[in-house]
N, C-alpha and C positions, 0 to 999 in steps of 0.2 A: 504493499500500501504506501504510496506516495508522500509527502510530508506537504505541509501547506501552511502556510505563515498568516495569523490571524489573532483574536482579543479576546483573552477571558474577561468578562468584565464580573466580579463578584461583591454583590452589597451586603453587608453584616449589618444586620438590624439591632443586634447588642453586641457590641463588639466587646465587652467586660468578659461575655460567658463563650464568645466563638472565638476570642483571639489566640489563643495556643490552638486550638486546632487546626483553625485557620492554617496558621504558619506550620504547621507541623505536612500539611497534605503537600502544601506549597513546596516545602525542603523535599519532601519526598519525591514531587515531580521536579525538582531545579533542572535537571537535563533537557525541558521542554521549551523554558524561560528564558528568552532574552530579556525581558527588562520588565520593572512594578513601579509602581506610582501609589500610594496610596494617600487615599484623603477622608479623613474626619470630618464628619460633622462635628461646628460646635454647638448648634443646640443640639439636645438627643444622644442619643450614645450610638448613633449610625457611623457606620464609615462605608468607604467604595474601593475596591483595589483594583485596578488594569493591571493584565500581565499581555505583554506580547509574548506570543508564544509561535513554537513552529515542531508541526507534530501531526502522524495521520491521523483520521478522524477515530480507531480506537482508543489509544493514547487521550484524546483530546475527552472523550465521553467517559473514559475510564477516571479521570482525573475532574472532571466538573460535574462525575454524579458523586464523589466522594464529598465534594462540596456541599454539593447540592443536600446529602443526606442530615448534614448537622443542622439543629433546629432553630429557625431564624438567619440563615443563609440561604441566598439565592446567586446561581451563576447560569450565565449565558455567556456564547460563545461566537463570533462572526469569523468567518474565515475568507481571505481572499482567493481569487479562480485559481490561481496553480503556483507552484513551487517559484522562489526569486532565488537568482543566483548572486554570486557574490558582486556582480556588477548592478544588480537592477534592474536584470532583463531576467524576462518570463521565462525558463527554464522548458 
């Protein structure tokens, strides 16, 4: 199966209860991740994490499925059309 580049968005409704579990799952799948940004909301206890990933759909399904099973956590994936070469051209 071919690898594709995409974004995984994670919404944690109560980051105090889920941060450790989310970080463990992300760490366990670190080989898929090229970049990460986390944005806590000032009001309330929610936060959003955006992950730039390169993986096949089976790997992404396993990853986001584990995140989505956590209480108060949602994960969504957006994939680009095809793999990208190191020069930015479609492979």
